[in-house]
C-alpha positions in Angstrom: 38.7 -43.1 22.7 41.2 -40.2 22.5 42.2 -38.6 19.3 45.2 -40.5 17.8 47.3 -37.4 17.8 46.9 -37.1 21.6 49.4 -39.9 21.9 52.0 -37.8 20.0 51.8 -34.8 22.3 55.3 -33.5 23.0 56.9 -35.4 20.1 57.8 -34.0 16.7 55.7 -35.5 13.9 56.0 -35.5 10.1 53.3 -36.1 7.6 54.8 -37.0 4.2 51.6 -36.9 2.2 48.2 -35.9 3.4 45.2 -35.6 1.0 41.4 -35.3 1.2 39.5 -34.9 -2.0 36.3 -34.0 -0.4 36.3 -31.8 2.8 38.5 -30.3 5.3 42.0 -31.2 6.5 43.1 -30.4 10.1 46.6 -31.3 11.5 47.7 -30.1 15.0 50.5 -30.9 17.4 51.0 -29.7 21.0 54.4 -28.8 22.4 56.5 -30.1 19.4 57.3 -29.4 15.8 54.9 -30.4 13.0 56.2 -31.0 9.5 54.0 -31.5 6.4 55.8 -32.4 3.2 52.8 -32.5 0.9 49.2 -31.4 1.6 46.3 -31.6 -0.8 42.7 -31.0 0.0 40.0 -28.9 1.4 37.7 -29.0 -1.6 35.0 -26.4 -2.0 34.0 -24.8 1.2 36.4 -26.9 3.3 39.2 -25.6 5.5 42.9 -26.6 5.5 44.3 -26.0 9.0 47.8 -26.8 10.3 48.8 -25.7 13.8 51.1 -26.1 16.8 50.1 -25.1 20.3 52.1 -24.4 23.4 55.4 -24.6 21.5 56.7 -26.0 18.2 57.3 -24.9 14.6 55.5 -25.7 11.4 57.5 -26.7 8.4 55.4 -26.8 5.3 56.3 -28.1 1.9 53.8 -28.2 -1.0 50.2 -27.1 -0.4 47.5 -27.6 -3.0 44.2 -26.5 -1.6 41.0 -25.4 -3.3 39.6 -24.7 0.2 37.7 -21.6 1.1 40.2 -21.0 3.9 43.8 -22.0 4.6 45.1 -21.5 8.2 48.7 -21.9 9.3 49.0 -21.1 13.1 52.2 -21.8 14.8 53.3 -21.3 18.5 56.8 -20.9 17.0 57.8 -20.2 13.4 56.4 -21.2 10.1 59.2 -22.5 7.9 59.5 -23.2 4.2 60.0 -26.9 3.7 60.9 -26.4 0.1 63.9 -24.1 0.8 
């Protein structure tokens, strides 16, 4: 079975609230914008990763991460969702 986000390829997607109390969080979108209003997670040695590939901007609101690493990688711009 394909990854559920594969079906969204080419369409803008918004996550209003994403959380994971124990581990990593990875969000990615191909060829379209990705908006995250609230992201909490990446406990301990986990990673928080948000990315767009081919094209698309990342708009990010609040991030609360105790992760060892936070990655924001955008094919376009990284925008402040709190502005």
